[in-house]
N, C-alpha and C positions, 0 to 999 in steps of 0.2 A: 746085756739085758735086752730082750726083744721088745719092741714097742708095738702096741696094737692101736691102730687108729679106729675109732668108732665112727662109722659112717651112717648117718641117719637114713632110714628108708624113705623113699618118696611117699608123700601123702597124696591120696587121690580123693577128691571130693566130687561126688556125683550130684549134679543139679538136675532136677526133673522140672521140665517146663511143659505145661499143658494149658489149653484154653480155660479161661475163667468165664463162668456163666453168672448172670445176675438173675435173681428171682424175687418175687413178692413172697414173703413168708410171715408167719405169726399174724395172719390177717383175720379180721372178722368185721362183720356188719350186722347191726341189730337195730330194729326199730325201737325208739325210746318210749313210744306210747303204745299201750295195749288196747285202747278203746277208740282212739281218735286217729284219723289218717288212714291211708291205704297201702302202707309199706314203702320200701325204698329199693333202689337199684345201686349196684356198684359195678363199674366197668374199668378194665385195664386195657389201654391201647398203646401199642408200640409200632412205630414205622407205618402208621395209618391202618394197622390191622387190630381188630378187637380180639384180644387173647382170651378174655373171660368176661362174662357178664352174669351176675347173680341177682336174684330178687328175694327180698325178705318181706314177709307179711307181719302184721302187728304182733301176733302171738308166737312167731317163730323163735326158736333158739338162735343164738348167733351163728351166722354162716361164714365159712372161710372163702376167700378168693385168692388163695395161694396159687401162683402160676409161674412157670419158667419164662423169663424174659429173653432168653437166648444170650448171644454175645452182643453186647452193646458197644458201639464205637463212638468216638468223639462226635458230638452233635446230635446223637440220637436223643429223642425226647420220650419220656415215659409219662403217660397221662393216667392218673388214678382219679376217677370221678365218682361221685355219688349224687343221687338226686331222688326226687319223689317218684312214687309209682304213677298212678293215673292222674291224680290231682296233687296240687302243692299246698294243701291245707293240713296243718297239724302233723307234718311228716318229719318230726325230729328223729335223729338217729345217733347211734354211738358206733364209732369205728376206730380201727387201728391197723397198722401194717408196717412192715420193715422191708427195705430193699437190701438184699444181702448178696454177697459174691461167694460162689462155691466152685470147686474144680469140676470139670465135666466128668461125670462118672465113667463114661466109656474110655476116657483117656487116663485112667489111674493105673499105671503099670506096676506100681509097688504098693499094693493095698496095705500090706502089713506095716511097712515103713511109714506110710503117710497117715495111717489111721488116727494117731493123736492130733495131727495137724489139719486133716481134711476129713471130717466126719462123713462127707458125701461119698468118700471112696470106700466106706465099709461094705 
């Protein structure tokens, strides 16, 4: 009787490595008072550079300050600041933001494969 040996085929795993970018997302700034105060500013600074600065007036809808932070390295500091407009009287505000990591879109070689894992590659 002939013996057949089953030989497993080699498995190849492909790992895609590409730069990761950080960004401010899901952000908004809104003045909390509609009749008092003169609005607010929000500013994002990275590596000493102002990336975005927005101003909201008292009756404005919430404004976004989403911005690409680029590739951050150890020791980089991200400043997200808000303050009053011209005067600091009665300038309460509401704000929120997230700092998220996403693959660099131009570096997404397998868009179909990565789509479920990396929405930025769509």
